[in-house]
C-alpha positions in Angstrom: 0.0 0.0 0.2 1.6 3.3 -1.1 -0.8 5.5 -1.0 -1.1 7.7 2.6 -4.9 7.5 4.7 -5.4 11.3 5.6 -6.4 11.8 9.4 -8.1 14.6 11.0 -7.0 16.0 14.4 -9.1 19.2 16.1 -8.3 20.4 19.1 -8.2 24.2 20.4 -5.0 22.9 22.1 -1.7 22.5 20.1 -0.3 19.7 22.7 -3.1 18.0 22.6 -2.7 17.9 18.8 1.0 17.3 18.6 0.5 14.5 21.5 -2.1 13.2 19.3 0.5 13.0 16.0 3.2 11.4 17.8 1.3 8.9 19.1 0.3 7.8 15.9 3.7 8.6 14.6 3.8 7.8 10.7 2.2 4.6 10.7 -0.1 3.1 12.9 0.2 -0.9 12.3 2.4 -2.7 9.8 -1.0 -3.9 7.2 -2.1 -0.3 7.0 -0.4 2.5 4.8 1.2 5.4 6.3 -1.1 8.1 8.0 -0.9 12.1 7.4 -2.2 14.0 10.2 -3.9 17.7 9.8 -4.5 19.4 12.3 -7.1 22.3 13.2 -7.8 24.0 15.8 -11.8 26.2 15.5 -15.0 24.4 14.1 -14.2 26.8 11.9 -11.5 25.1 10.5 -13.0 21.6 10.6 -16.2 22.6 8.8 -14.0 24.2 5.8 -11.9 21.5 5.9 -14.5 18.9 5.4 -16.0 21.2 3.2 -12.8 20.8 0.4 -13.9 17.2 0.0 -10.4 15.2 1.3 -11.1 11.9 2.5 -9.9 11.2 5.6 -9.7 7.7 7.5 -10.4 9.0 10.7 -11.1 12.1 12.7 -10.2 12.8 16.5 -11.6 14.9 18.0 -11.3 16.6 22.2 -14.1 16.8 23.9 -13.0 19.0 25.7 -12.3 21.7 23.0 -13.2 25.2 23.4 -15.3 26.8 23.0 -16.3 24.3 20.5 -16.8 21.2 21.8 -15.9 17.5 20.6 -19.0 15.7 21.0 -21.6 18.6 19.8 -18.7 18.6 17.1 -19.1 15.1 16.1 -22.8 15.4 16.8 -23.2 18.0 14.1 -20.8 16.3 10.8 -22.2 12.5 11.7 -25.8 15.0 10.8 -24.3 17.2 8.5 -22.2 14.7 6.3 -22.9 12.2 4.0 -20.7 9.4 4.8 -18.8 10.9 7.2 -15.6 9.3 8.5 -15.3 7.2 11.2 -14.6 9.8 15.0 -12.5 8.8 17.9 -13.3 11.5 21.4 -10.9 12.3 23.3 -12.4 12.2 26.7 -11.2 13.0 30.1 -14.1 11.4 32.3 -15.4 7.6 32.2 -18.9 9.4 33.3 -18.6 11.3 29.1 -19.1 8.1 27.2 -22.3 8.2 27.9 -22.0 11.6 25.8 -20.1 10.0 23.4 -23.2 7.9 22.7 -25.3 10.8 22.1 -22.5 12.2 19.5 -22.2 9.6 17.4 -18.5 9.0 17.5 -17.2 5.2 17.1 -15.0 5.1 19.5 -13.5 7.2 22.6 -10.1 7.3 23.7 -8.8 8.3 27.5 -6.9 11.9 28.2 -4.3 11.7 28.9 -3.3 9.7 25.2 -2.4 6.1 26.4 0.3 5.8 23.3 -0.5 2.4 22.7 -4.4 2.5 23.4 -4.9 5.3 20.7 -2.6 4.5 18.0 -4.9 0.1 17.9 -7.7 2.6 18.1 -6.7 4.1 15.5 -5.3 0.9 13.2 -9.5 -0.8 13.7 -11.3 2.6 13.0 -8.6 2.9 9.4 -9.2 -0.5 8.5 -13.4 -0.2 9.0 -12.8 2.3 6.6 -10.3 1.7 4.0 -12.9 -1.8 3.7 -16.4 0.2 4.0 -14.6 2.7 1.1 -14.0 -0.2 -0.6 -16.9 -2.0 -1.0 
């Protein structure tokens, strides 16, 4: 697989975006292509990026982002974009799992970021997205 896949990371905090990028690295699994990470910091930038029509294999949203949180944005993009890529939400509190369910996110990951768990979850979601696109 020579073509890379794109991952969109949303957080208002550059240190969160950097932590995600570092945890993912250039490749999340040996059976998957390299990844390209695009970072956005605002709701407007996220929506403009999605409107541009680039196909993302995965989107990772910070549930604690301000003023637009990842939970609400996940719900919004799932409602407004046909064939929306999977969303992985970063959550600080286990109690936020119900809100992640409401947002229609496919997965949640704990924050602070676990450098083992995050790439595993990303790989699972990317595989599912690539399989769905191939059908």
